[in-house]
C-alpha angles and dihedrals in degrees: 000000000000115000099177113109122225117239090257092051092046091050091047091050092050091049093050092048090048094050093047092048092049093048094049089053097042102037098079090052091048093050102039109024098098097124093258135087121295117259116279092245090059092050090047092051089048089059102044104033100066094057090044093052090048090050090050091050092050092051091046093049093047098043094093097045113123118212092194094095133019088243089068102050108020097071091046094046092046093049093047092050091045091051091051094045094048092049094048089047101047106008087225115138095198094049090050093049097043096042093050091044093052092047092049093049093047090050094046097043101033112023108029 
């Protein structure tokens, strides 16, 4: 099985990826830039999707946590609580993410 693309296939792939990328960036402006307010459904999705995505990320991050030993759940719990505390304190997403990640890695690599 040959997995090398010919120059024509490579160019076609690049053109398709460029067109899809351009459309995903331009489509919202083409659909909703009429000088008025966005549709109510878009405003609703803007309110409910961020918490839903965060909830999915939390479930995904905690799916492999083992509760058999403290080494399995203490770092995850400490990092999660740290992320929540940092966010409530400073309302800064990057600080919350990086702070919790650093704490988790220190706990996993150095303590447990």
